[in-house]
One Martini backbone bead per residue (centre of mass of N, CA, C, O) as a GRO file, in nm:
protein
  400
    1MET     BB    1   1.401  -6.570  -1.208
    2ASP     BB    2   1.368  -6.928  -1.287
    3LEU     BB    3   1.450  -7.240  -1.238
    4LEU     BB    4   1.371  -7.535  -1.411
    5THR     BB    5   1.178  -7.818  -1.338
    6THR     BB    6   1.153  -8.110  -1.528
    7THR     BB    7   0.993  -8.327  -1.771
    8ILE     BB    8   1.001  -8.669  -1.888
    9GLN     BB    9   0.860  -8.846  -2.141
   10PRO     BB   10   0.804  -9.218  -2.191
   11TYR     BB   11   0.750  -9.273  -2.483
   12ALA     BB   12   0.781  -9.531  -2.710
   13TRP     BB   13   0.908  -9.338  -2.950
   14GLY     BB   14   1.144  -9.287  -2.803
   15SER     BB   15   1.472  -9.237  -2.708
   16THR     BB   16   1.735  -9.393  -2.532
   17THR     BB   17   1.970  -9.141  -2.597
   18ALA     BB   18   1.921  -8.841  -2.706
   19LEU     BB   19   1.849  -8.691  -2.437
   20ALA     BB   20   2.087  -8.775  -2.271
   21GLU     BB   21   2.301  -8.650  -2.457
   22PHE     BB   22   2.194  -8.364  -2.463
   23MET     BB   23   2.210  -8.330  -2.123
   24GLY     BB   24   2.434  -8.517  -1.991
   25LEU     BB   25   2.311  -8.813  -1.938
   26PRO     BB   26   2.229  -9.094  -1.833
   27PRO     BB   27   2.087  -9.363  -1.944
   28THR     BB   28   1.795  -9.566  -1.863
   29GLY     BB   29   1.678  -9.768  -2.107
   30GLU     BB   30   1.443  -9.585  -2.175
   31PRO     BB   31   1.228  -9.410  -2.319
   32GLN     BB   32   1.274  -9.058  -2.442
   33ALA     BB   33   1.061  -8.808  -2.582
   34GLU     BB   34   0.984  -8.551  -2.366
   35LEU     BB   35   1.056  -8.218  -2.290
   36TRP     BB   36   0.904  -8.022  -2.052
   37LEU     BB   37   0.807  -7.663  -2.078
   38GLY     BB   38   0.584  -7.545  -1.833
   39ALA     BB   39   0.205  -7.535  -1.753
   40HIS     BB   40   0.106  -7.810  -1.794
   41PRO     BB   41  -0.094  -8.015  -1.600
   42ALA     BB   42   0.043  -8.299  -1.690
   43ALA     BB   43   0.354  -8.141  -1.671
   44PRO     BB   44   0.468  -7.935  -1.473
   45SER     BB   45   0.679  -7.716  -1.403
   46CYS     BB   46   0.931  -7.612  -1.157
   47ILE     BB   47   0.978  -7.404  -0.880
   48ASP     BB   48   1.199  -7.206  -0.650
   49ARG     BB   49   1.124  -6.951  -0.367
   50GLY     BB   50   1.201  -7.095  -0.065
   51ARG     BB   51   0.933  -7.335  -0.040
   52GLY     BB   52   0.963  -7.514  -0.259
   53PRO     BB   53   0.811  -7.681  -0.480
   54LEU     BB   54   0.636  -7.517  -0.772
   55ALA     BB   55   0.392  -7.527  -0.977
   56LEU     BB   56   0.329  -7.323  -1.248
   57ASP     BB   57   0.018  -7.349  -1.269
   58LYS     BB   58  -0.039  -7.269  -0.978
   59LEU     BB   59   0.094  -6.990  -0.977
   60LEU     BB   60  -0.082  -6.863  -1.211
   61THR     BB   61  -0.359  -6.907  -1.077
   62ALA     BB   62  -0.283  -6.738  -0.805
   63SER     BB   63  -0.081  -6.514  -0.995
   64PRO     BB   64  -0.152  -6.368  -1.276
   65LEU     BB   65  -0.074  -6.068  -1.280
   66PRO     BB   66   0.242  -6.082  -1.205
   67GLU     BB   67   0.305  -6.309  -1.424
   68LEU     BB   68   0.127  -6.224  -1.696
   69GLY     BB   69  -0.038  -5.996  -1.686
   70PRO     BB   70  -0.325  -5.827  -1.781
   71ALA     BB   71  -0.339  -5.873  -2.088
   72LEU     BB   72  -0.293  -6.186  -2.087
   73THR     BB   73  -0.529  -6.260  -1.894
   74ARG     BB   74  -0.751  -6.149  -2.081
   75ARG     BB   75  -0.691  -6.341  -2.331
   76PHE     BB   76  -0.626  -6.641  -2.157
   77GLY     BB   77  -0.603  -6.630  -1.873
   78PRO     BB   78  -0.472  -6.826  -1.598
   79ARG     BB   79  -0.237  -6.895  -1.840
   80LEU     BB   80  -0.023  -7.063  -2.041
   81PRO     BB   81  -0.042  -7.068  -2.406
   82PHE     BB   82   0.231  -7.247  -2.388
   83LEU     BB   83   0.445  -7.518  -2.510
   84LEU     BB   84   0.767  -7.652  -2.440
   85LYS     BB   85   0.992  -7.872  -2.635
   86VAL     BB   86   1.178  -8.179  -2.645
   87LEU     BB   87   1.236  -8.398  -2.913
   88ALA     BB   88   1.280  -8.770  -2.934
   89VAL     BB   89   1.267  -8.939  -3.235
   90ASP     BB   90   1.252  -9.311  -3.316
   91ALA     BB   91   0.942  -9.329  -3.397
   92PRO     BB   92   0.656  -9.320  -3.533
   93LEU     BB   93   0.390  -9.135  -3.515
   94SER     BB   94   0.096  -9.045  -3.528
   95VAL     BB   95  -0.150  -8.966  -3.732
   96GLN     BB   96  -0.257  -8.612  -3.731
   97VAL     BB   97  -0.491  -8.364  -3.590
   98HIS     BB   98  -0.615  -8.024  -3.546
   99PRO     BB   99  -0.811  -7.795  -3.429
  100ASP     BB  100  -0.982  -7.520  -3.429
  101PRO     BB  101  -1.124  -7.310  -3.225
  102ALA     BB  102  -1.421  -7.371  -3.292
  103GLN     BB  103  -1.396  -7.682  -3.285
  104ALA     BB  104  -1.297  -7.705  -2.993
  105ALA     BB  105  -1.528  -7.569  -2.845
  106ALA     BB  106  -1.754  -7.764  -2.965
  107GLY     BB  107  -1.632  -8.038  -2.881
  108PHE     BB  108  -1.617  -7.990  -2.575
  109ALA     BB  109  -1.909  -7.922  -2.517
  110ARG     BB  110  -2.028  -8.184  -2.634
  111GLU     BB  111  -1.867  -8.389  -2.447
  112ASN     BB  112  -1.982  -8.274  -2.191
  113ALA     BB  113  -2.285  -8.324  -2.251
  114GLN     BB  114  -2.228  -8.643  -2.281
  115GLY     BB  115  -2.033  -8.723  -2.024
  116ILE     BB  116  -1.734  -8.738  -2.099
  117PRO     BB  117  -1.460  -8.814  -1.969
  118LEU     BB  118  -1.144  -8.669  -1.983
  119GLU     BB  119  -1.001  -8.979  -1.950
  120ALA     BB  120  -1.124  -9.101  -2.193
  121PRO     BB  121  -1.013  -9.276  -2.469
  122HIS     BB  122  -1.257  -9.134  -2.670
  123ARG     BB  123  -1.157  -8.870  -2.616
  124MET     BB  124  -1.086  -8.560  -2.801
  125TYR     BB  125  -1.178  -8.312  -2.609
  126ARG     BB  126  -0.991  -8.171  -2.334
  127ASP     BB  127  -1.055  -7.883  -2.454
  128ASP     BB  128  -1.094  -7.534  -2.590
  129GLN     BB  129  -0.832  -7.561  -2.778
  130HIS     BB  130  -0.599  -7.500  -2.987
  131LYS     BB  131  -0.312  -7.672  -3.184
  132PRO     BB  132  -0.065  -7.528  -3.267
  133GLU     BB  133   0.260  -7.599  -3.434
  134MET     BB  134   0.625  -7.618  -3.384
  135ILE     BB  135   0.928  -7.734  -3.557
  136VAL     BB  136   1.276  -7.755  -3.468
  137ALA     BB  137   1.569  -7.859  -3.593
  138LEU     BB  138   1.867  -8.015  -3.436
  139THR     BB  139   1.842  -8.238  -3.646
  140PRO     BB  140   1.778  -8.446  -3.855
  141PHE     BB  141   1.433  -8.424  -3.979
  142ARG     BB  142   1.137  -8.627  -3.997
  143ALA     BB  143   0.825  -8.604  -4.190
  144LEU     BB  144   0.476  -8.566  -4.209
  145CYS     BB  145   0.306  -8.325  -4.443
  146GLY     BB  146   0.046  -8.323  -4.589
  147PHE     BB  147  -0.071  -8.327  -4.906
  148ARG     BB  148  -0.036  -8.442  -5.188
  149SER     BB  149  -0.077  -8.444  -5.485
  150PRO     BB  150  -0.289  -8.624  -5.667
  151GLU     BB  151  -0.086  -8.703  -5.880
  152ARG     BB  152   0.151  -8.792  -5.696
  153CYS     BB  153  -0.018  -9.004  -5.545
  154GLY     BB  154  -0.093  -9.178  -5.794
  155ASP     BB  155   0.202  -9.237  -5.872
  156LEU     BB  156   0.273  -9.404  -5.620
  157LEU     BB  157   0.054  -9.621  -5.636
  158GLU     BB  158   0.147  -9.726  -5.916
  159PHE     BB  159   0.451  -9.802  -5.827
  160LEU     BB  160   0.364 -10.042  -5.628
  161GLY     BB  161   0.185 -10.258  -5.800
  162VAL     BB  162  -0.115 -10.276  -5.685
  163PRO     BB  163  -0.408 -10.369  -5.818
  164ASP     BB  164  -0.609 -10.239  -5.580
  165LEU     BB  165  -0.481  -9.930  -5.645
  166ARG     BB  166  -0.579  -9.832  -5.921
  167GLN     BB  167  -0.850  -9.699  -5.850
  168TYR     BB  168  -0.720  -9.471  -5.691
  169ALA     BB  169  -0.531  -9.356  -5.899
  170ALA     BB  170  -0.749  -9.277  -6.099
  171LEU     BB  171  -0.900  -9.086  -5.921
  172LEU     BB  172  -0.656  -8.889  -5.872
  173HIS     BB  173  -0.629  -8.828  -6.200
  174SER     BB  174  -0.959  -8.746  -6.258
  175HIS     BB  175  -1.017  -8.568  -6.014
  176PRO     BB  176  -1.077  -8.348  -5.810
  177GLY     BB  177  -0.866  -8.290  -5.558
  178GLU     BB  178  -1.030  -8.288  -5.292
  179THR     BB  179  -1.220  -8.513  -5.363
  180ALA     BB  180  -1.012  -8.745  -5.411
  181LEU     BB  181  -0.884  -8.733  -5.136
  182ARG     BB  182  -1.123  -8.789  -4.960
  183GLN     BB  183  -1.204  -9.061  -5.080
  184VAL     BB  184  -0.935  -9.211  -5.027
  185PHE     BB  185  -0.890  -9.155  -4.732
  186THR     BB  186  -1.160  -9.280  -4.639
  187ALA     BB  187  -1.087  -9.568  -4.741
  188PHE     BB  188  -0.799  -9.587  -4.590
  189LEU     BB  189  -0.914  -9.604  -4.283
  190SER     BB  190  -1.070  -9.894  -4.394
  191PRO     BB  191  -0.907 -10.146  -4.493
  192PRO     BB  192  -0.865 -10.422  -4.629
  193ARG     BB  193  -0.656 -10.663  -4.529
  194GLY     BB  194  -0.534 -10.748  -4.802
  195LEU     BB  195  -0.436 -10.461  -4.885
  196LEU     BB  196  -0.238 -10.410  -4.656
  197THR     BB  197  -0.052 -10.647  -4.713
  198ALA     BB  198   0.023 -10.568  -5.003
  199VAL     BB  199   0.134 -10.285  -4.936
  200THR     BB  200   0.353 -10.364  -4.745
  201GLU     BB  201   0.518 -10.540  -4.943
  202ALA     BB  202   0.553 -10.321  -5.162
  203VAL     BB  203   0.714 -10.116  -4.993
  204ARG     BB  204   0.958 -10.303  -4.936
  205ARG     BB  205   1.035 -10.355  -5.225
  206ALA     BB  206   1.054 -10.067  -5.332
  207SER     BB  207   1.274  -9.953  -5.130
  208ALA     BB  208   1.498 -10.157  -5.260
  209ARG     BB  209   1.494 -10.037  -5.587
  210GLY     BB  210   1.416  -9.759  -5.605
  211GLY     BB  211   1.356  -9.445  -5.745
  212PRO     BB  212   1.143  -9.163  -5.731
  213PHE     BB  213   1.064  -9.282  -5.412
  214GLU     BB  214   1.293  -9.362  -5.218
  215ALA     BB  215   1.280  -9.190  -4.967
  216ASP     BB  216   0.976  -9.233  -4.905
  217LEU     BB  217   0.991  -9.552  -4.893
  218ALA     BB  218   1.187  -9.567  -4.651
  219ALA     BB  219   0.983  -9.440  -4.456
  220TYR     BB  220   0.751  -9.646  -4.493
  221ALA     BB  221   0.914  -9.898  -4.404
  222ALA     BB  222   0.961  -9.800  -4.119
  223ILE     BB  223   0.661  -9.806  -4.054
  224THR     BB  224   0.613 -10.113  -4.084
  225ASP     BB  225   0.809 -10.184  -3.849
  226ALA     BB  226   0.670 -10.006  -3.614
  227HIS     BB  227   0.358 -10.071  -3.767
  228PRO     BB  228   0.238 -10.353  -3.795
  229ASP     BB  229  -0.070 -10.385  -3.933
  230ASN     BB  230  -0.134 -10.071  -3.992
  231PRO     BB  231  -0.383  -9.873  -4.147
  232GLY     BB  232  -0.201  -9.605  -4.149
  233LEU     BB  233  -0.024  -9.644  -4.399
  234LEU     BB  234  -0.221  -9.536  -4.622
  235PRO     BB  235  -0.261  -9.236  -4.540
  236ALA     BB  236   0.054  -9.186  -4.534
  237LEU     BB  237   0.097  -9.204  -4.842
  238MET     BB  238  -0.049  -8.904  -4.888
  239LEU     BB  239   0.202  -8.778  -4.771
  240ASN     BB  240   0.450  -8.568  -4.717
  241HIS     BB  241   0.793  -8.591  -4.729
  242VAL     BB  242   1.013  -8.447  -4.477
  243GLU     BB  243   1.329  -8.270  -4.470
  244LEU     BB  244   1.518  -8.142  -4.202
  245GLU     BB  245   1.737  -7.910  -4.121
  246PRO     BB  246   1.913  -7.756  -3.911
  247GLY     BB  247   1.684  -7.481  -3.817
  248GLN     BB  248   1.448  -7.579  -3.935
  249ALA     BB  249   1.087  -7.555  -4.006
  250LEU     BB  250   0.748  -7.634  -3.895
  251PHE     BB  251   0.411  -7.555  -3.958
  252LEU     BB  252   0.099  -7.653  -3.775
  253GLY     BB  253  -0.211  -7.641  -3.849
  254ALA     BB  254  -0.516  -7.675  -3.888
  255GLY     BB  255  -0.596  -7.992  -4.043
  256ILE     BB  256  -0.299  -8.101  -4.057
  257ALA     BB  257  -0.152  -8.367  -4.158
  258HIS     BB  258   0.069  -8.562  -3.933
  259ALA     BB  259   0.419  -8.692  -3.876
  260TYR     BB  260   0.669  -8.808  -3.688
  261LEU     BB  261   0.980  -8.995  -3.736
  262SER     BB  262   1.265  -8.827  -3.686
  263GLY     BB  263   1.450  -8.675  -3.430
  264LEU     BB  264   1.564  -8.360  -3.309
  265GLY     BB  265   1.352  -8.111  -3.136
  266VAL     BB  266   1.191  -7.799  -3.114
  267GLU     BB  267   0.877  -7.741  -2.954
  268ILE     BB  268   0.578  -7.548  -3.020
  269MET     BB  269   0.266  -7.486  -2.845
  270ALA     BB  270  -0.033  -7.493  -2.775
  271SER     BB  271  -0.204  -7.544  -2.474
  272SER     BB  272  -0.304  -7.877  -2.568
  273ASP     BB  273  -0.504  -8.200  -2.613
  274ASN     BB  274  -0.597  -8.187  -2.919
  275VAL     BB  275  -0.653  -8.505  -3.077
  276LEU     BB  276  -0.676  -8.647  -3.417
  277ARG     BB  277  -0.661  -8.971  -3.533
  278CYS     BB  278  -0.551  -9.176  -3.831
  279GLY     BB  279  -0.291  -9.344  -3.734
  280LEU     BB  280  -0.038  -9.520  -3.599
  281THR     BB  281  -0.233  -9.660  -3.372
  282SER     BB  282  -0.421  -9.775  -3.076
  283LYS     BB  283  -0.609  -9.550  -3.072
  284HIS     BB  284  -0.856  -9.357  -3.118
  285VAL     BB  285  -1.083  -9.358  -3.411
  286ASP     BB  286  -1.284  -9.090  -3.562
  287THR     BB  287  -1.394  -9.063  -3.874
  288ALA     BB  288  -1.619  -8.846  -3.867
  289GLU     BB  289  -1.452  -8.628  -3.713
  290LEU     BB  290  -1.201  -8.618  -3.878
  291LEU     BB  291  -1.349  -8.516  -4.157
  292LYS     BB  292  -1.402  -8.232  -4.029
  293ILE     BB  293  -1.078  -8.149  -3.988
  294VAL     BB  294  -0.961  -8.219  -4.245
  295ARG     BB  295  -0.737  -8.084  -4.486
  296PHE     BB  296  -0.751  -8.103  -4.865
  297THR     BB  297  -0.516  -7.945  -4.916
  298THR     BB  298  -0.254  -7.833  -5.152
  299ARG     BB  299   0.098  -7.784  -5.094
  300PRO     BB  300   0.389  -7.698  -5.071
  301VAL     BB  301   0.633  -7.761  -4.857
  302GLN     BB  302   0.760  -7.510  -4.621
  303ALA     BB  303   1.022  -7.429  -4.472
  304VAL     BB  304   1.101  -7.253  -4.192
  305ALA     BB  305   1.259  -6.947  -4.165
  306ALA     BB  306   1.451  -6.754  -4.007
  307ARG     BB  307   1.442  -6.420  -3.880
  308TRP     BB  308   1.629  -6.147  -3.874
  309ASP     BB  309   1.678  -5.939  -3.573
  310ALA     BB  310   1.873  -5.667  -3.521
  311GLU     BB  311   1.764  -5.539  -3.254
  312SER     BB  312   1.766  -5.823  -3.085
  313GLY     BB  313   1.947  -6.067  -3.195
  314GLU     BB  314   1.736  -6.261  -3.347
  315HIS     BB  315   1.577  -6.560  -3.451
  316VAL     BB  316   1.266  -6.572  -3.610
  317TYR     BB  317   0.975  -6.772  -3.601
  318PRO     BB  318   0.721  -6.768  -3.797
  319ALA     BB  319   0.362  -6.723  -3.688
  320PRO     BB  320  -0.004  -6.733  -3.733
  321VAL     BB  321   0.002  -6.683  -3.407
  322ASP     BB  322  -0.045  -6.584  -3.047
  323ASN     BB  323   0.048  -6.808  -2.831
  324PHE     BB  324   0.330  -6.777  -2.988
  325ARG     BB  325   0.704  -6.726  -2.967
  326LEU     BB  326   0.989  -6.807  -3.159
  327SER     BB  327   1.345  -6.814  -3.080
  328ARG     BB  328   1.706  -6.745  -3.168
  329PHE     BB  329   2.032  -6.773  -3.013
  330ASP     BB  330   2.372  -6.697  -3.129
  331LEU     BB  331   2.618  -6.720  -2.912
  332VAL     BB  332   2.892  -6.492  -2.834
  333ARG     BB  333   3.132  -6.420  -2.602
  334THR     BB  334   3.219  -6.127  -2.728
  335ASP     BB  335   2.945  -6.034  -2.689
  336ALA     BB  336   2.706  -5.859  -2.586
  337PRO     BB  337   2.446  -5.856  -2.407
  338HIS     BB  338   2.128  -5.962  -2.405
  339THR     BB  339   1.808  -5.806  -2.389
  340LEU     BB  340   1.514  -5.948  -2.241
  341THR     BB  341   1.188  -5.846  -2.323
  342ALA     BB  342   0.841  -5.870  -2.194
  343ALA     BB  343   0.486  -5.875  -2.144
  344ALA     BB  344   0.554  -6.166  -2.115
  345PRO     BB  345   0.631  -6.459  -2.055
  346GLN     BB  346   0.947  -6.656  -2.030
  347ILE     BB  347   1.139  -6.908  -2.204
  348VAL     BB  348   1.480  -7.034  -2.159
  349LEU     BB  349   1.673  -7.236  -2.378
  350CYS     BB  350   1.921  -7.465  -2.391
  351VAL     BB  351   2.102  -7.664  -2.658
  352ARG     BB  352   2.407  -7.523  -2.666
  353GLY     BB  353   2.639  -7.503  -2.453
  354GLU     BB  354   2.695  -7.185  -2.263
  355ALA     BB  355   2.476  -6.998  -2.047
  356THR     BB  356   2.381  -6.675  -1.925
  357THR     BB  357   2.143  -6.571  -1.683
  358ALA     BB  358   2.027  -6.245  -1.592
  359SER     BB  359   1.928  -6.047  -1.302
  360GLU     BB  360   1.852  -5.884  -1.021
  361GLY     BB  361   1.878  -6.174  -0.851
  362GLY     BB  362   2.089  -6.296  -1.069
  363SER     BB  363   2.239  -6.603  -1.189
  364VAL     BB  364   2.239  -6.852  -1.464
  365LYS     BB  365   2.355  -7.158  -1.574
  366LEU     BB  366   2.336  -7.304  -1.909
  367GLY     BB  367   2.259  -7.610  -2.043
  368PRO     BB  368   2.154  -7.855  -2.200
  369GLY     BB  369   1.800  -7.850  -2.102
  370ARG     BB  370   1.816  -7.579  -1.967
  371ALA     BB  371   1.586  -7.345  -1.782
  372VAL     BB  372   1.404  -7.040  -1.770
  373TYR     BB  373   1.176  -6.820  -1.588
  374ALA     BB  374   0.990  -6.517  -1.673
  375PRO     BB  375   0.803  -6.281  -1.596
  376ALA     BB  376   0.633  -6.031  -1.671
  377GLY     BB  377   0.857  -5.763  -1.746
  378ASP     BB  378   1.111  -5.900  -1.722
  379ALA     BB  379   1.463  -5.885  -1.734
  380LEU     BB  380   1.714  -6.028  -1.937
  381ARG     BB  381   2.053  -6.155  -1.951
  382LEU     BB  382   2.240  -6.269  -2.238
  383SER     BB  383   2.517  -6.511  -2.239
  384GLY     BB  384   2.784  -6.661  -2.433
  385GLU     BB  385   2.834  -7.007  -2.573
  386ALA     BB  386   2.537  -7.049  -2.762
  387VAL     BB  387   2.218  -7.212  -2.803
  388VAL     BB  388   1.896  -7.028  -2.781
  389PHE     BB  389   1.574  -7.047  -2.669
  390ARG     BB  390   1.269  -6.838  -2.712
  391ALA     BB  391   0.959  -6.827  -2.519
  392THR     BB  392   0.653  -6.669  -2.606
  393VAL     BB  393   0.415  -6.423  -2.678
  394GLY     BB  394   0.231  -6.316  -2.908
  395PRO     BB  395   0.076  -6.086  -3.067
  396ALA     BB  396  -0.210  -5.954  -3.105
  397ARG     BB  397  -0.464  -6.022  -3.314
  398PRO     BB  398  -0.686  -5.943  -3.530
  399THR     BB  399  -1.024  -5.908  -3.549
  400ALA     BB  400  -1.298  -5.960  -3.760
   0.00000   0.00000   0.00000
């Protein structure tokens, strides 16, 4: 068991206070967006086994079998296949999608063959991995996720009262769902300047007058404030506005358009950098490639509820991938310690209260934002009065 030294990413959309308050630290005065816990090479966590700080990715590359175990090394290579984060969202992120495994592998190979440097701003596939992800709300958390039904999307466009939106509303009301969504979404990726200005003004007016889309339009009005004159507003209007209560989660699979809007949450994802952006960003948008990845299916957005596992004493957040498994312990001081074992490495993160993690080598007290790493096969004993998240690797899934 090793205490992790972690990195905070200062992205512009981050809160200047939320992560500092969460961790009990003085604010820096600058945005603090993401606390990273894991072995991603862009900002790996470090451990110290008596010889000074050692980056976790370097350790796993040098000693995969004792750290990851033989089964996991065979499945994923000498790497940790997940990345755990705490997000503090104070302004809307870009609308984005992630590829599936086949798309990621093909895109990475293609851009390599084209000689596009990995750090190039127009590079879309920086590795050959997919990037499913899950966010668990620690505070009320708002997001955009997946497409509204064509009918509901058309109703919203009509409600805005912009004459130039009527043709798109009519298309959404009269054509088959996926066809209409694709056509309108494609048109909205490159709207004429006049339409964007008119819609921005209409969103601000409509958000002030209430009505059937009151909560949604308040979110879109906040987007216009954070991203003025950004064409990403229009495709964002087509997405479901979702509000999570603390403890609820969203799973975001391949091709699902989404954006986080506000709140504090624990996020786990496959360890990948593959992002294709749709808008609300100054970064590169490749419309042709994006349209290959976006999935235009519609279904009601269901918040993921944790499932109680009586045997392990944890609340497990189900996800249909094997890169990660995320669970939560609600510790009570009078309870017997929980024993955590796994055939894969584990990261244990405290988000509230004070927890104690113990192993054969000793014990560590954890407060909010502090975490430990345990290699494959090591057992941890967990106790205290706290809320703790446990991240590890999911069981191998059958192949077709």
